[in-house]
ZADO-1210 file (C-alpha; in nm, 4 decimals, padded with zeros to 6 digits):
<atoms>
<atom x="-00.2917" y="00.3507" z="03.3539" code="UNK" pos="1"/>
<atom x="-00.0880" y="00.4536" z="03.0258" code="UNK" pos="2"/>
<atom x="00.1115" y="00.7752" z="03.0208" code="UNK" pos="3"/>
<atom x="00.1598" y="00.9075" z="02.7333" code="UNK" pos="4"/>
<atom x="00.4676" y="01.1080" z="02.7090" code="UNK" pos="5"/>
<atom x="00.2364" y="01.4787" z="02.5372" code="UNK" pos="6"/>
<atom x="00.5198" y="01.6657" z="02.3378" code="UNK" pos="7"/>
<atom x="00.4399" y="02.0017" z="02.4372" code="UNK" pos="8"/>
<atom x="00.3072" y="01.9034" z="02.7551" code="UNK" pos="9"/>
<atom x="00.5497" y="01.6135" z="02.8640" code="UNK" pos="10"/>
<atom x="00.3792" y="01.3120" z="03.0120" code="UNK" pos="11"/>
<atom x="00.0661" y="01.2738" z="03.0910" code="UNK" pos="12"/>
<atom x="-00.2635" y="01.0055" z="03.1477" code="UNK" pos="13"/>
<atom x="-00.3796" y="00.8549" z="02.8895" code="UNK" pos="14"/>
<atom x="-00.7396" y="00.9701" z="02.9464" code="UNK" pos="15"/>
<atom x="-00.6245" y="01.2910" z="02.8614" code="UNK" pos="16"/>
<atom x="-00.5725" y="01.2027" z="02.4800" code="UNK" pos="17"/>
<atom x="-00.7607" y="01.1249" z="02.2353" code="UNK" pos="18"/>
<atom x="-00.6799" y="00.9167" z="01.9455" code="UNK" pos="19"/>
<atom x="-00.7287" y="01.0729" z="01.5521" code="UNK" pos="20"/>
<atom x="-00.6620" y="00.7110" z="01.3408" code="UNK" pos="21"/>
<atom x="-00.3600" y="00.6826" z="01.1163" code="UNK" pos="22"/>
<atom x="-00.1273" y="00.8750" z="01.0665" code="UNK" pos="23"/>
<atom x="00.0363" y="01.0090" z="00.6938" code="UNK" pos="24"/>
<atom x="-00.2155" y="00.9548" z="00.5461" code="UNK" pos="25"/>
<atom x="-00.1962" y="01.1112" z="00.1902" code="UNK" pos="26"/>
<atom x="-00.4954" y="01.3117" z="00.0419" code="UNK" pos="27"/>
<atom x="-00.6283" y="01.2561" z="-00.3187" code="UNK" pos="28"/>
<atom x="-00.4020" y="01.4831" z="-00.5765" code="UNK" pos="29"/>
<atom x="-00.6998" y="01.5435" z="-00.7644" code="UNK" pos="30"/>
<atom x="-00.9858" y="01.5462" z="-00.5480" code="UNK" pos="31"/>
<atom x="-01.2604" y="01.6231" z="-00.7945" code="UNK" pos="32"/>
<atom x="-01.2047" y="01.3726" z="-01.0107" code="UNK" pos="33"/>
<atom x="-01.2602" y="01.1022" z="-00.7701" code="UNK" pos="34"/>
<atom x="-01.5826" y="00.8303" z="-00.7378" code="UNK" pos="35"/>
<atom x="-01.7929" y="00.8133" z="-00.4939" code="UNK" pos="36"/>
<atom x="-01.6202" y="00.4487" z="-00.4050" code="UNK" pos="37"/>
<atom x="-01.3114" y="00.6324" z="-00.3728" code="UNK" pos="38"/>
<atom x="-01.3652" y="00.8379" z="-00.1593" code="UNK" pos="39"/>
<atom x="-01.5442" y="00.6388" z="00.0715" code="UNK" pos="40"/>
<atom x="-01.1893" y="00.4515" z="00.1046" code="UNK" pos="41"/>
<atom x="-01.0083" y="00.7501" z="00.0880" code="UNK" pos="42"/>
<atom x="-01.2486" y="00.8207" z="00.3527" code="UNK" pos="43"/>
<atom x="-01.3416" y="00.5579" z="00.5712" code="UNK" pos="44"/>
<atom x="-01.0788" y="00.3297" z="00.5560" code="UNK" pos="45"/>
<atom x="-00.8077" y="00.2277" z="00.6512" code="UNK" pos="46"/>
<atom x="-00.5209" y="00.0130" z="00.8230" code="UNK" pos="47"/>
<atom x="-00.5498" y="-00.1654" z="01.1651" code="UNK" pos="48"/>
<atom x="-00.2858" y="-00.3902" z="01.1795" code="UNK" pos="49"/>
<atom x="-00.2172" y="-00.6055" z="01.4927" code="UNK" pos="50"/>
<atom x="00.1478" y="-00.4569" z="01.6301" code="UNK" pos="51"/>
<atom x="00.3733" y="-00.1142" z="01.4978" code="UNK" pos="52"/>
<atom x="00.1383" y="00.1820" z="01.3835" code="UNK" pos="53"/>
<atom x="00.1702" y="00.4569" z="01.2948" code="UNK" pos="54"/>
<atom x="-00.1719" y="00.6579" z="01.4689" code="UNK" pos="55"/>
<atom x="-00.2260" y="01.0743" z="01.5034" code="UNK" pos="56"/>
<atom x="-00.3223" y="01.1391" z="01.8501" code="UNK" pos="57"/>
<atom x="-00.4295" y="01.4906" z="02.0420" code="UNK" pos="58"/>
<atom x="-00.4099" y="01.6109" z="02.3393" code="UNK" pos="59"/>
<atom x="-00.7316" y="01.7167" z="02.4353" code="UNK" pos="60"/>
<atom x="-00.7075" y="01.7605" z="02.7405" code="UNK" pos="61"/>
<atom x="-00.4518" y="01.9550" z="02.8046" code="UNK" pos="62"/>
<atom x="-00.2839" y="02.1143" z="02.5657" code="UNK" pos="63"/>
<atom x="-00.5493" y="02.0684" z="02.2812" code="UNK" pos="64"/>
<atom x="-00.2031" y="02.0328" z="02.0310" code="UNK" pos="65"/>
<atom x="-00.2366" y="01.6914" z="01.7276" code="UNK" pos="66"/>
<atom x="00.1197" y="01.4478" z="01.6663" code="UNK" pos="67"/>
<atom x="00.2270" y="01.1416" z="01.5784" code="UNK" pos="68"/>
<atom x="00.3357" y="00.8290" z="01.7679" code="UNK" pos="69"/>
<atom x="00.4716" y="00.5356" z="01.6736" code="UNK" pos="70"/>
<atom x="00.3084" y="00.2475" z="01.8570" code="UNK" pos="71"/>
<atom x="00.2794" y="-00.1710" z="01.9331" code="UNK" pos="72"/>
<atom x="-00.1656" y="-00.1817" z="01.9515" code="UNK" pos="73"/>
<atom x="-00.1248" y="-00.5783" z="02.0332" code="UNK" pos="74"/>
<atom x="00.0798" y="-00.4571" z="02.3452" code="UNK" pos="75"/>
<atom x="-00.0345" y="-00.0286" z="02.4000" code="UNK" pos="76"/>
<atom x="00.2852" y="00.0452" z="02.3957" code="UNK" pos="77"/>
<atom x="00.4575" y="00.3459" z="02.2789" code="UNK" pos="78"/>
<atom x="00.7772" y="00.2912" z="02.0641" code="UNK" pos="79"/>
<atom x="00.7857" y="00.7427" z="01.9637" code="UNK" pos="80"/>
<atom x="00.6758" y="01.0225" z="02.0269" code="UNK" pos="81"/>
<atom x="00.6832" y="01.3039" z="01.7783" code="UNK" pos="82"/>
<atom x="00.5545" y="01.6419" z="01.6959" code="UNK" pos="83"/>
<atom x="00.3236" y="01.6506" z="01.3126" code="UNK" pos="84"/>
<atom x="00.5988" y="01.8819" z="01.2142" code="UNK" pos="85"/>
<atom x="00.8766" y="01.6528" z="01.3367" code="UNK" pos="86"/>
<atom x="01.0079" y="01.3497" z="01.0164" code="UNK" pos="87"/>
<atom x="00.8353" y="01.0128" z="01.0325" code="UNK" pos="88"/>
<atom x="01.0842" y="00.7581" z="01.1244" code="UNK" pos="89"/>
<atom x="01.0812" y="00.4108" z="00.9328" code="UNK" pos="90"/>
<atom x="00.9004" y="00.1858" z="01.0897" code="UNK" pos="91"/>
<atom x="01.1749" y="-00.1186" z="01.0623" code="UNK" pos="92"/>
<atom x="01.3762" y="00.0215" z="01.2884" code="UNK" pos="93"/>
<atom x="01.1189" y="-00.0629" z="01.5137" code="UNK" pos="94"/>
<atom x="01.0378" y="-00.4366" z="01.7214" code="UNK" pos="95"/>
<atom x="00.7747" y="-00.5708" z="01.8303" code="UNK" pos="96"/>
<atom x="00.7907" y="-00.5821" z="02.2468" code="UNK" pos="97"/>
<atom x="00.4790" y="-00.8541" z="02.1954" code="UNK" pos="98"/>
<atom x="00.6233" y="-01.0795" z="02.4879" code="UNK" pos="99"/>
<atom x="00.4794" y="-01.4472" z="02.3589" code="UNK" pos="100"/>
<atom x="00.2415" y="-01.5801" z="02.0725" code="UNK" pos="101"/>
<atom x="-00.0590" y="-01.4750" z="02.1082" code="UNK" pos="102"/>
<atom x="-00.2737" y="-01.7093" z="01.8119" code="UNK" pos="103"/>
<atom x="-00.4111" y="-01.4821" z="01.6741" code="UNK" pos="104"/>
<atom x="-00.4626" y="-01.3304" z="01.3941" code="UNK" pos="105"/>
<atom x="-00.1292" y="-01.0609" z="01.2719" code="UNK" pos="106"/>
<atom x="-00.4703" y="-00.8221" z="01.1199" code="UNK" pos="107"/>
<atom x="-00.8034" y="-00.7748" z="01.3173" code="UNK" pos="108"/>
<atom x="-00.9622" y="-01.0060" z="01.6099" code="UNK" pos="109"/>
<atom x="-01.0013" y="-01.2838" z="01.4267" code="UNK" pos="110"/>
<atom x="-01.3930" y="-01.3969" z="01.4888" code="UNK" pos="111"/>
<atom x="-01.3954" y="-01.4767" z="01.0689" code="UNK" pos="112"/>
<atom x="-01.0083" y="-01.6421" z="01.0349" code="UNK" pos="113"/>
<atom x="-01.1402" y="-01.9542" z="00.8778" code="UNK" pos="114"/>
<atom x="-00.9727" y="-02.2589" z="01.1254" code="UNK" pos="115"/>
<atom x="-00.7271" y="-02.5184" z="00.9345" code="UNK" pos="116"/>
</atoms>
């Protein structure tokens, strides 16, 4: 069981939360000027790194408030949780918590990786 420390309610089980995807995605400055392809990029395409990543979460079965987190996606370790109005921490201050090399690529599952 993973515990998440809601910045409003305190520590709760992960089952009370929902992941909202990548945090700090900038909205387009001139949305009326975007092509369909550009809109598709903005709406559907997100980073999916293996390692340390900014995410947005909501306490769905609790206070229902949104917050941001820095999480190591390779180990499901929450490194920092902060409110939406707090300053974004610099990603370089966090170290990966992966204990041993997994042999997988840094992005994606590796299902389509070319073996040399």
